[in-house]
C-alpha positions in Angstrom: -20.2 41.0 -4.5 -17.3 38.9 -3.2 -19.0 35.7 -4.2 -19.4 36.9 -7.8 -15.7 37.8 -8.0 -14.6 34.5 -6.6 -16.8 32.5 -9.0 -15.6 34.5 -12.0 -12.0 34.1 -11.1 -12.4 30.3 -10.7 -14.2 30.1 -14.1 -11.4 32.0 -15.8 -8.8 29.8 -14.1 -10.7 26.7 -15.3 -10.8 27.9 -18.9 -7.1 28.8 -18.8 -6.3 25.3 -17.5 -8.4 23.7 -20.2 -6.6 25.7 -22.9 -3.2 24.9 -21.4 -4.2 21.2 -21.3 -4.9 21.3 -25.0 -1.6 23.1 -25.8 0.5 20.8 -23.6 -1.5 17.6 -24.2 1.6 15.5 -24.8 3.2 16.5 -21.5 0.0 16.0 -19.6 -0.3 12.5 -21.0 3.3 11.7 -20.1 2.7 12.9 -16.6 -0.4 10.8 -16.2 1.5 7.8 -17.5 4.3 8.3 -15.1 1.9 8.7 -12.2 0.0 5.5 -13.3 3.3 3.6 -13.4 4.4 4.8 -10.0 1.0 3.9 -8.4 1.0 0.5 -9.9 4.6 -0.2 -8.9 3.7 0.9 -5.3 0.7 -1.4 -5.2 2.8 -4.3 -6.4 5.4 -3.6 -3.8 2.8 -3.3 -1.1 1.2 -6.7 -2.1 4.6 -8.3 -2.2 5.5 -6.9 1.2 2.2 -8.2 2.7 2.8 -11.6 1.2 6.3 -11.7 2.6 4.9 -10.8 6.1 2.3 -13.6 5.9 5.0 -16.1 4.8 7.3 -15.0 7.6 4.4 -15.3 10.2 3.5 -18.8 8.9 7.1 -20.0 9.0 7.5 -18.6 12.5 4.3 -20.4 13.7 5.3 -23.6 12.0 8.7 -23.6 13.7 7.1 -23.6 17.1 7.8 -26.9 18.9 6.4 -27.3 22.4 9.0 -27.9 25.0 9.1 -31.4 26.5 10.5 -31.5 30.0 13.8 -33.3 30.2 13.5 -34.4 33.8 12.3 -38.1 34.0 10.3 -37.5 37.2 8.0 -34.8 35.7 4.6 -35.8 34.3 4.3 -35.9 30.5 0.7 -35.9 29.2 -0.6 -37.2 32.5 1.8 -40.1 32.9 4.8 -40.3 35.1 7.9 -41.1 33.1 
């Protein structure tokens, strides 16, 4: 009994939403366009952010210069300076 009432209520709600969708079609389309624009903007920002991170990591790695000992008596690459 409860299952029948639940299914019937959901079917009526679905029909009402379809009718409201036809009545307010212009507003629904505007909402979909706004959501599409927001999602695409977010994806572009995310791609740009990831690219900036990769660039920063590359620059950080390329700046690394191994330290060369300044003391003349220390071995440098196996040779005594």
